[in-house]
N, C-alpha and C positions, 0 to 999 in steps of 0.2 A: 676637376669635375668628373673625370672618368672614375677616380677612386670613390668619390661620393656615390656615383651611380652604381658601382659594383657593390658597395656596402648596402645600398638600398635594395638591390636585387637579392643579395644574400639574406637580408633581413626579411624580405617578403617570402622567400622560400622557407626560412625557418618558421616564420609565423604560420604559413600555410600548413607546415608539418605539425605544429602544435595544435592547430584547430582540428586537423584530421584526427590526431591521437586523442583529443579530448571530446570527441563527439560532435563533429561538424556535420554538414549535410550528407556526407558519405563516410560515416564512422567506420573505423577499423575495430572489430570486436576484440576485446581483451579478455584473456582467460579469467574467470572468476575464482577468487580464493575462498568464497563463502562468507568472509567477513567484510569484504570490500576494501581491505587495506592491502597495500603493496601493489596495487594495480589501478587502472583507470577504466572501470566498467562503463558500458554505454549508457547505463541507467542513471549515472551520476557524473557530475563534472569532476575534472581532475582537482585534487586539493590545491588550493592556492592561499598565499598570505594576503591579507588585506593591505592595500596600499597605505603607506604611512601618511599621517595627517600632515598638513602644511606646518612648517617650522617644527619638525619632529625632534630637533635637538634643543628645543627651549628648556631652560633650567640648567644648562651646562655653562660653566664659566671658563673662558679660555684667555690666556695672555699670548699675544702674537708680536713677534719681532719683525718689522719690515726691513730692518737692516741699516738704512742710511739716515740722513737728516730728514726731518719732517718736510714733505713736499719736494724732496730731492729727486733727481732723475733716477730711474729704475725703482727706487724704493716706493715712489708714488704709485707705480703700476702694481707692485706687490700689494701695497695697501688697498688699492681699488679692488683687486681680486678678493682679498680677505673680507672687505666690506660687503661685497656682493654675496659671498658665502654666508656672512653673518645675517644679511637680509633674507636670504633664501631659506636657511636652515634654522635660524632662531636662537643661537647661543648668545650669551653676553660676552663680548670680546673687548679686552683692553689692549691698547697698542703702545709699544715701547720703542722709542727711536734711539739709535745707537751711533750715528755718524760713521758707520762702518769701522768702528773702533773695537777690536777684539777684547781689550781689557774692560771696556765699558760693558760689552755684552756679558762678560763673566760676572761683573758686579751686579748688573741688572737682573741676571738670572737668579742669583742668590737672593736678591730682595723679593722678586715676585714669587719664587718657590716658597718663601716663608709665609706667604698669604694663602697657600694651599689651594690654588685653582684646580679645576678638573683636568686641565691640559695646558701645556706650553708648547708653542711652535717657535723654534729658535733658528737663527742663522748659525751655521757651523764654523764660522771663520776662526774662532779660537783653537779649534782642533781637539782631537780626542784627549790628548795628554792634559790639556788645561780644563776640559769640560767634563770628563767622564765621572769624576768623583762627585761632582754636583748633580749630575744626572742620576747616578746610583742613589743618592740621597732622596732626590725628588721621586723617583719611581718607588722607593721603599715606603714613601708616604702616600702612595696611591695616585700620584700625578701622572697623567699620560704625557709623554714627551715625544715630539717628532721634530724633523728638521727640514729646512729649505735652503736652496741656493748654494750652499757649500756643505759637502758631506761630512758626516761623523761615522765612518764605517764600523769602528769597533763598538760604539754604542748601539748602532743600528743592528749589528749582528747579535748583540746580547739581548736586546729588548724588542726585536721585531714582533715577537708573539704578543707583546704587551702594547702594541700600537705604534712603535717607533718606526717611522718610514722616512722617505726622502723624496722631495719634489724639487727638481732642478736639473741642470746639465751635469753630466759626469765630467768632473773638472779636467783631468788630464786628457781624456779622449776629445773633449770639446776644444781644448787648446791646440792639440795636435791637428785636429781637423781644420781649424782656422789657419794655422800655419801652412799646412800643405795646400789648402785651397788658395791661399794668397800667392804662393809660388806659381801655381798654374794660371790663376786668373790674371795676374799682372805680368805674366811672361818673364819672370825673373830667372836668373841663371847663376851657376856657381861663381863665387867671387863677388857678387853684389852685396852691398851693405844694407843691413836692416837694424832697426832699433825696436826693442820690445819694452814698453813702459807698463810695468805690472807690479804684482805683489808677491814676488818669488819667495820672500822671507816668511810668509805666513804658512803654517804647517799644511793645511789641506787646501785652502784657497789658492796657495801658491802653486799647486800642481797644475792649474790651468796655464799659468805663465810658463812653467817648465815645459808643458806640452807644446806651446807655441815655439819656444826656443829650440826644442828637440827637432821639431818638424823642419824648421828653417835650416838648422845646422845639417840635418840629414840631406837636404838639397844642396849643400855646399855654400850656403850664404855665410857671410861674416856678420855675427850678431852681437850687438851691444845691448846689455840689459840695464835699464834704469828702474830703480825702485821708486814707487809712488810714495812721496812723503806724506806725513799726517795731514798737513794743511791742504794739499791738493786732493787727498783722499776725501776730506770733508767738504771741500769747496773747489771742484775741478777747474773752473776758469782761472783760479789763482795760479795754476801751473803754467800759464802762458810764457813767463820768463824762462822757465826750465826748458820748455819745448824750443823756444827761440835760440837759447844758448846752445842746445845740442845741435840744432840744424846749422847754425852759423859755424860751428866747429867741425861739422861733418858734412860738407857740401856734397859729398858723393852718396849720401844715403838715398836709397831707392824706395824703401818701404818702412813705414812706422806702424806698429801694431799697438793699439791702445787696449790694454786688458782691464777695462773698467767701464761700466755703462756711462758714468758721469763724464769721464774723459773722452769717450767716444762721442758723446753729445756736444763736447766742446771743441771738436776737431776744426770746425770752421774758424772759431775764435783763435785757436793756436796757429793755424795757417796764415790768417790775416796778420797776427802779431809778428810772425816771422817774415812777412812780406812775400809769401809764396802764393802763386796762382793755383786755382783748382787743378788737380791732377799732376802738378809738378813733382809731388811726392805721393806715392801710393799710400793710402790710409786704409787700414783694416781695423775692425774693433768688434766689441761685443754689445749687443742689446740695442733695441730701437727706442726712439723717443721722437717727439715732433721735430726737435732740432736735428737729430740724426737723419730723419727722413728728408728734411730740406737739404742737408749737406750731401746726401746721396744724389738727389735731383740736380743740385748745382755742380756736382763733380768734386767737391772737397773730400768726400769719403767714397771709397769704391766698393767696399765689401764689409758686411756685418753678419755675424752669426747671432741668431735671435733665440734667446733663452725663454721667451714667452713668460716674462715675470708675473703677469696677471695670474697665470696658473699656479705660480709659486705662492700666491696669496690664497687663492680659492681652495686648492686641493689639500693643503695641510689642515685647514679648518674642517673640511669634509672628513679627512683622515681621523682627526680627534673625535668628531661626532660619531663616526662609524664604530670606533673602538668603544667609546663611552656608552652608546645606546645598544649596539648589537654585538660587541665583543670581537670585532674584526681585528686582524693583525695589520701591521703597518703597510701603507702603500709605498711602492718604489717606482717613480715615474720620471723618465728622462724628458725634460722639456726643451732641450737645446740641440736640435738636429738639423735645423733649416738655415739656409743662407739668404740674405737679402742684398740685392744689387739694383742698379738702375733698370734692369729688365723686369723686375717684379714689384718695385716700390709703389707703383700706382695703385696696386691692389691693397697694400697694407697701410699706406700713409693715412687714410681717414681714421683707421683704428689707432694708429700711433698718436694722432692729434687728440684723441680722447683718452690717452694714457691707458689703453687696453693692450695694445701691442707695442 
């Protein structure tokens, strides 16, 4: 609230300055150039652009990748954000669901690029090596491409001026931040065992898992890495036997980090399947959902880093519209900087239940 108040105060000060400069009740005289250009004479208002009409991006066709299965945890929040941007700005948006499968994303991108939309917003999970030749071809055809959730740094560097941006957490720093925060929040010490259940094998998406592992190992923890299999990636509750099997064979595990929004939402399911009481194993993960919010309240999950996936839907649509209509370069926005625990879940839970947070 203090930050909001400060921004409001700064905004008021800036607005007051603009009003004074543009001929308010106590105008500051500006030197005349004779032609009235290059200055703000007291006899005329400062030149301004007319506000854009509602749905100023109407007529633009965009293909958007929410990432996961239709209606799935996290992906539905991304989708809701994109739908809101579609309603606010007016483009025609088609949605393509990929079950978090990088190979499916590549195939689908090729198919939608062939239809020559004005823009495509992609998940970067396949990585630059797999994606960039397809992106080169799309951009050469005049298609604006941007990304969300998982970075494509080489493509972004090459095409930032053509509208290629990124909206999402910075993968490695976000993973490292959660790992480091888990050590301090759960009072872990060197020699304690942790398990990280993630996607280390994926080229750029795996950097987040690597960040978690590096942070835990830097604190001296013994870390076991489990790769999320394809079935669990697409249907997280189906991973309960894997979780139970690991816990039963590693009774000394103190921390489990779930590097996947769907797996994090299934934490209570996993703990119950393994016969574990809330808090008996510290659980940390990524992303909010209604199920995750309830698990935090009940103690099954202790710590979550929030990527704000709704923004990963809204802002890429805005990005493409800004580039298409006004020629702006790509946006680069980090959405994953905040932690959620039992101390602040009351504020966020109502939004999580609406699939906004």
